[in-house]
C-alpha positions, 0 to 999 in steps of 0.5 A: 394521022394524016386523016386527022387533018381532014376532020377540021377542013370537013368540019367547015365544009359540012357547015356549008351544006347544012340547013339547020343547026341540028342538021349541021351538028349531025353532019359534023359528027358523022364527018368527024366519026368517019375520019376519026375511025380512019385516023385511028386505024392508021395509028393503031397498027392492029394485028389480026388477032387484036383488030376484031375485039378492039373495033368491037370495044372502040364502037362501044366506047364511041356510042357512050362518048356520042351520047355524052357529046350530046350533054356538051352540045346541050351546054353549048346550045344553052350558052348560045341561047343565053349569050346576049343576056347572060346573068351570073346565075346562068353563067355559073349553071353552064360552068357547073354543067361543063365541069359535070361533063368533063368529070363524066368524060374522065370517068368514061375514058378511065373505064375504057382504058381499063377495057382496052388493056384487056384486049391490047397491051397497055402501050397500044391502049395508051396509044389509042387514047393519045390518038383520041386526045389529039383528035379531040384537041383539034375539035376543041381548038375549032369550037374555041375559035367559034365560041365567044368569051362570056360577058355577063350582065 
């Protein structure tokens, strides 16, 4: 998974060339998507018969994951917009939105794990989600460093 280490580095590089926050987000997401796919390809070691069905389902999964990621970005943007004057009510709203996002993400993963098991042995399907989890942990670690702790008024 040597490609995965590039994700965080390219995450920073993309920031330097972006002109707006939305540009930055889209460039970052494109970089992560490309590097993630390369890392997944390296990790999965798919046979010829597994490859086409896997990548078709992977692309479908990634599309749904991207849409769900938009919700996470909205939460982060809302937090940033309200950071300096964060009320207890807004903090509560943000954390409840985050819990909903996490719940939806888990549902998506469970659903697609079942689908991946239909085209791959369970061990390979689990390996995919393990790799997925490691990549997400790297992105989450970067976000954790960048997003300050809440302070309410």
